[in-house]
C-alpha positions as CSV (number, residue, x, y, z in Angstrom):
1,M,-43.8,-12.3,-85.6
2,P,-44.9,-9.1,-87.8
3,N,-43.9,-9.4,-90.9
4,R,-45.9,-6.4,-92.6
5,S,-43.4,-3.9,-94.9
6,G,-42.5,-1.2,-93.7
7,R,-38.6,1.7,-92.5
8,V,-37.8,3.1,-89.8
9,S,-36.1,5.9,-91.2
10,S,-32.5,6.9,-90.0
11,T,-33.7,10.4,-89.9
12,T,-36.3,10.4,-87.3
13,A,-34.1,11.5,-84.2
14,A,-36.1,10.7,-81.7
15,A,-35.3,10.3,-78.4
16,P,-36.6,8.7,-75.6
17,F,-39.6,11.1,-73.9
18,L,-40.0,9.9,-70.6
19,K,-38.8,10.1,-67.0
20,W,-38.7,6.7,-65.8
21,A,-36.9,4.4,-62.8
22,G,-33.8,2.2,-64.6
23,G,-33.4,4.1,-67.5
24,K,-30.7,2.9,-70.1
25,R,-29.4,6.2,-71.2
26,Q,-26.0,6.3,-69.1
27,L,-25.2,2.6,-69.6
28,L,-26.3,2.8,-73.8
29,P,-22.7,2.2,-74.0
30,E,-22.8,-0.8,-72.4
31,L,-25.3,-2.3,-74.1
32,K,-24.3,-1.7,-77.4
33,R,-21.5,-3.8,-76.7
34,F,-24.4,-6.7,-77.1
35,V,-26.4,-6.0,-79.9
36,P,-25.5,-8.3,-82.4
37,V,-24.0,-7.6,-86.2
38,S,-27.1,-8.2,-88.2
39,F,-30.9,-9.1,-86.3
40,T,-34.1,-10.1,-88.0
41,A,-36.5,-8.8,-85.8
42,Y,-36.1,-6.2,-82.7
43,T,-37.9,-6.6,-79.2
44,E,-38.0,-4.7,-76.8
45,A,-39.6,-7.0,-73.2
46,F,-39.8,-4.3,-71.0
47,L,-40.7,-1.4,-73.1
48,G,-39.8,1.4,-70.4
49,S,-38.1,4.6,-71.9
50,G,-37.3,2.1,-74.6
51,A,-33.6,4.2,-74.2
52,L,-31.7,1.4,-76.8
53,F,-35.0,1.2,-78.7
54,F,-34.6,5.0,-79.8
55,N,-30.9,4.6,-80.1
56,L,-30.9,1.8,-82.4
57,A,-33.6,3.3,-84.4
58,A,-31.5,6.5,-84.4
59,E,-28.4,4.7,-86.0
60,G,-30.5,2.8,-88.2
61,R,-30.7,0.0,-87.2
62,L,-34.4,-0.9,-87.2
63,A,-35.1,0.6,-90.8
64,T,-35.5,-2.7,-92.4
65,V,-36.9,-5.3,-89.1
66,P,-40.2,-6.0,-87.5
67,V,-39.9,-4.0,-84.1
68,S,-42.1,-4.9,-81.7
69,L,-42.4,-2.9,-78.3
70,V,-43.8,-5.1,-75.1
71,D,-44.9,-3.9,-71.4
72,R,-47.2,-4.7,-69.3
73,N,-47.5,-1.7,-67.7
74,A,-51.3,-0.3,-69.1
75,D,-50.6,3.6,-69.0
76,L,-47.3,3.7,-70.9
77,I,-48.2,1.1,-74.1
78,G,-51.3,3.7,-73.7
79,T,-49.5,6.9,-73.8
80,Y,-47.0,5.3,-76.9
81,R,-49.9,3.8,-78.6
82,A,-52.0,7.8,-78.0
83,L,-49.1,9.5,-78.8
84,A,-48.9,7.4,-82.0
85,R,-52.0,7.9,-83.1
86,E,-53.0,11.6,-82.6
87,P,-49.4,13.8,-81.6
88,A,-51.3,16.6,-82.9
89,R,-54.3,16.4,-80.3
90,V,-52.3,15.2,-77.7
91,I,-49.6,17.9,-77.6
92,D,-51.8,20.4,-78.1
93,L,-53.6,19.8,-74.7
94,L,-49.6,19.4,-72.8
95,H,-49.1,22.6,-73.8
96,E,-52.7,23.1,-72.1
97,L,-51.2,21.4,-68.9
98,A,-48.0,23.1,-68.8
99,R,-50.0,26.3,-69.4
100,R,-51.9,25.6,-65.5
101,H,-48.9,23.7,-64.2
102,A,-46.8,27.2,-64.1
103,R,-49.7,29.1,-62.7
104,S,-50.5,26.5,-60.1
105,G,-47.7,24.5,-59.8
106,A,-48.4,21.3,-57.0
107,A,-51.8,22.2,-56.8
108,H,-52.6,22.0,-60.1
109,Y,-50.9,18.1,-60.0
110,Y,-52.7,17.0,-57.8
111,K,-56.2,17.9,-58.9
112,V,-54.7,16.1,-62.6
113,R,-54.0,12.8,-60.8
114,G,-56.7,12.9,-58.6
115,E,-59.6,14.4,-60.2
116,L,-58.4,13.3,-63.9
117,F,-55.5,10.5,-63.8
118,N,-56.6,8.1,-61.5
119,R,-60.3,8.7,-61.7
120,D,-60.4,8.1,-65.8
121,R,-57.6,5.6,-65.8
122,R,-60.2,3.9,-63.1
123,A,-63.5,3.6,-66.0
124,L,-61.5,2.6,-68.7
125,R,-60.7,-0.6,-66.4
126,E,-64.4,-1.2,-65.4
127,L,-64.6,-1.5,-68.9
128,G,-62.1,-3.9,-69.2
129,T,-60.2,-1.8,-71.6
130,P,-56.9,-0.4,-69.2
131,D,-54.6,0.5,-72.4
132,A,-57.5,2.7,-74.3
133,F,-56.4,5.9,-73.7
134,S,-57.7,9.2,-75.2
135,A,-54.9,11.8,-75.9
136,G,-56.3,13.3,-73.0
137,L,-55.1,11.0,-70.5
138,A,-52.4,10.3,-72.9
139,A,-51.5,14.1,-72.2
140,Q,-51.7,14.0,-68.5
141,F,-50.1,11.3,-68.2
142,L,-46.9,12.9,-70.2
143,Y,-47.7,15.9,-66.9
144,L,-47.8,13.2,-64.5
145,N,-44.0,12.4,-65.1
146,R,-42.8,15.6,-65.7
147,T,-43.6,17.6,-62.7
148,C,-43.9,14.7,-59.8
149,F,-40.8,13.4,-57.9
150,N,-37.8,11.7,-59.3
151,G,-39.9,10.4,-62.4
152,L,-41.4,7.2,-60.6
153,F,-44.5,5.6,-62.2
154,R,-45.6,3.9,-59.1
155,L,-49.4,2.1,-58.6
156,N,-50.6,1.4,-54.9
157,A,-52.3,-1.6,-54.0
158,R,-55.8,-0.3,-55.8
159,G,-53.5,0.3,-59.1
160,E,-53.7,3.9,-58.0
161,F,-50.7,6.8,-59.7
162,N,-49.5,7.9,-56.7
163,V,-46.8,9.4,-56.7
164,P,-45.7,13.0,-55.6
165,A,-45.5,16.0,-57.0
166,G,-41.9,17.3,-57.4
167,R,-39.9,20.2,-56.5
168,Y,-39.1,21.8,-60.2
169,V,-38.8,25.5,-60.5
170,N,-39.4,25.0,-64.1
171,P,-39.5,21.5,-65.4
172,R,-39.7,21.3,-69.5
173,I,-43.3,20.0,-69.5
174,C,-44.1,19.6,-73.2
175,D,-41.0,19.3,-75.9
176,E,-42.8,18.9,-78.7
177,R,-40.2,18.9,-81.1
178,N,-39.2,15.5,-80.1
179,L,-42.8,14.9,-79.7
180,M,-43.3,15.0,-82.7
181,R,-40.4,12.8,-83.8
182,V,-41.4,10.0,-81.2
183,A,-44.4,10.1,-82.8
184,T,-43.5,10.1,-86.4
185,L,-41.6,6.8,-85.0
186,L,-43.4,4.9,-83.6
187,A,-46.2,5.3,-86.1
188,Q,-44.0,3.2,-88.6
189,P,-46.0,0.1,-90.1
190,N,-42.7,-1.6,-88.9
191,V,-43.3,-0.7,-85.1
192,F,-45.9,-2.8,-83.3
193,I,-46.7,-1.7,-79.6
194,F,-48.4,-4.4,-77.3
195,R,-49.6,-4.7,-73.9
196,D,-48.5,-8.1,-72.7
197,T,-46.3,-9.7,-70.4
198,F,-41.7,-11.1,-71.6
199,E,-43.8,-14.8,-72.0
200,R,-45.8,-14.0,-75.1
201,L,-42.0,-14.3,-76.9
202,R,-42.0,-17.7,-76.0
203,A,-44.8,-18.3,-78.6
204,T,-43.4,-15.0,-81.3
205,A,-39.5,-14.9,-81.0
206,E,-37.8,-16.6,-84.4
207,P,-34.2,-17.8,-84.6
208,G,-31.7,-14.6,-85.1
209,E,-34.4,-12.1,-83.3
210,F,-32.6,-9.6,-81.3
211,I,-34.5,-9.4,-77.9
212,Y,-33.4,-7.0,-74.8
213,F,-35.3,-7.6,-71.3
214,D,-34.5,-4.9,-68.9
215,P,-37.0,-6.1,-66.0
216,P,-38.2,-4.4,-62.9
217,Y,-35.0,-5.2,-60.9
218,A,-33.9,-7.3,-57.9
219,P,-33.4,-6.0,-54.7
220,V,-30.4,-5.8,-53.8
221,S,-31.0,-5.2,-50.5
222,S,-34.3,-4.9,-48.1
223,T,-34.6,-1.1,-48.2
224,A,-34.6,-1.2,-52.0
225,R,-37.5,-3.2,-53.0
226,F,-39.7,-0.5,-55.7
227,R,-41.2,-3.0,-58.3
228,S,-44.3,-1.5,-58.6
229,Y,-44.7,-0.5,-62.2
230,T,-47.6,-2.1,-62.4
231,A,-49.8,-3.1,-59.2
232,E,-49.2,-7.2,-59.7
233,G,-45.4,-5.7,-59.0
234,F,-42.5,-8.6,-59.9
235,S,-41.6,-11.2,-58.4
236,D,-39.1,-13.2,-57.7
237,D,-40.9,-16.3,-59.0
238,D,-40.9,-13.8,-62.0
239,Q,-37.4,-13.0,-62.7
240,V,-37.2,-17.4,-62.2
241,R,-39.8,-17.5,-64.7
242,L,-38.0,-14.9,-67.3
243,Q,-34.0,-16.7,-66.3
244,R,-36.5,-19.9,-68.1
245,L,-37.8,-18.3,-70.7
246,V,-34.5,-16.4,-71.4
247,I,-32.6,-19.9,-71.7
248,E,-35.6,-21.1,-73.9
249,L,-34.6,-18.1,-76.4
250,A,-30.7,-18.8,-76.3
251,R,-31.6,-22.4,-77.2
252,R,-34.0,-21.2,-79.8
253,G,-30.9,-19.0,-81.8
254,C,-31.9,-15.7,-80.7
255,S,-30.0,-12.9,-79.5
256,V,-31.0,-11.9,-75.9
257,L,-29.5,-9.5,-74.0
258,V,-30.9,-9.3,-70.1
259,S,-29.8,-6.5,-67.4
260,N,-30.6,-6.6,-63.9
261,S,-29.0,-5.6,-61.0
262,V,-26.1,-8.0,-58.5
263,A,-28.2,-9.1,-56.5
264,P,-27.8,-12.8,-55.3
265,Q,-30.7,-13.7,-56.6
266,I,-29.6,-12.7,-59.6
267,A,-26.5,-13.9,-59.6
268,A,-27.6,-17.7,-58.9
269,L,-29.7,-17.3,-62.3
270,Y,-27.3,-16.7,-64.5
271,E,-23.4,-16.0,-63.5
272,N,-23.6,-19.2,-61.2
273,N,-25.7,-21.8,-63.3
274,L,-24.9,-23.9,-64.9
275,E,-27.9,-24.9,-67.3
276,A,-27.9,-20.4,-68.1
277,R,-24.0,-21.3,-69.7
278,R,-24.5,-24.2,-70.8
279,A,-27.2,-21.7,-72.9
280,G,-24.3,-20.3,-74.4
281,L,-24.9,-16.6,-71.3
282,R,-22.4,-14.7,-69.8
283,A,-22.5,-12.7,-66.2
284,Y,-21.3,-9.0,-66.5
285,R,-20.8,-7.3,-64.3
286,V,-20.8,-3.3,-65.3
287,A,-20.5,-0.1,-63.3
288,A,-23.7,2.0,-64.2
289,R,-25.1,4.8,-62.1
290,R,-27.9,4.7,-59.7
291,A,-30.5,7.9,-60.6
292,I,-33.3,6.9,-58.1
293,N,-33.1,6.7,-54.5
294,R,-34.3,8.5,-51.0
295,N,-30.5,9.6,-50.6
296,A,-29.2,12.0,-52.6
297,A,-25.6,10.7,-51.5
298,S,-26.8,6.8,-52.5
299,R,-26.7,7.7,-56.7
300,G,-23.9,7.3,-57.6
301,P,-22.3,4.1,-59.7
302,V,-22.7,0.3,-58.7
303,E,-22.4,-3.0,-60.3
304,E,-25.0,-4.1,-62.2
305,F,-25.7,-7.6,-65.0
306,L,-25.7,-7.9,-68.3
307,I,-26.4,-11.4,-69.5
308,S,-26.3,-12.4,-73.1
309,N,-25.5,-14.7,-75.5
310,V,-24.0,-12.4,-78.2
């Protein structure tokens, strides 16, 4: 694990700045039940909007430990890094995008999506540096996130962002005060941002570390298969590989927490799995609220798994 000194101040009251499918704000009271009393390092292996990270930071729980924020989504990591590196420039450009959106709405959205964002992302991929976001590209990502349908991030098979515009009357596109707080938090010397898969933890995790895994959920039905956070998606085999790593880390002496759906596959991997139980893992069914669904009437309480050895 990184061992550079530094502090995340409890006065840095930053809040999640992205809309994100599967974001965990609503589930925080349940998640907090499985946060260990003490830990030597903290890692989120599927960062997304980072709800648990921001909550623990605001409470001062991350003040003296190394913090690793990990996600394989290059756009997400590129935006986090750009905001940490040059927040004033990102915010200025985001304000300009917001002003143009106020004038042109959806027309401006599709111009940014197609003529700027996907074009510039394609150039970075061709250079082999897909997460090397400029302040401008980060501002475009934030703008699209705040104005697209349901805050989704979805890529097609060509790796292009293809979410349609949302139907918002007056979206809050630039929360300057919170973005500056976020940037201050992310720039702390004990916060490390990595573009990588969850499997990096096999080489880096140490006993006493607290690790939260929030992977793309296994679908509970044939019509609920949204997993395109990256062009590669997250397969059933990925779920199996994740389970094997979680068991390995639990045996190593790490405190682990996993959130997932109550799909039969996940029940078989954790709830009804002897190897997982022998490693000290228990699967708990908790009530959660589904915020993203085509049918608004279907957005409501559902069961989810929280799996932990804490």
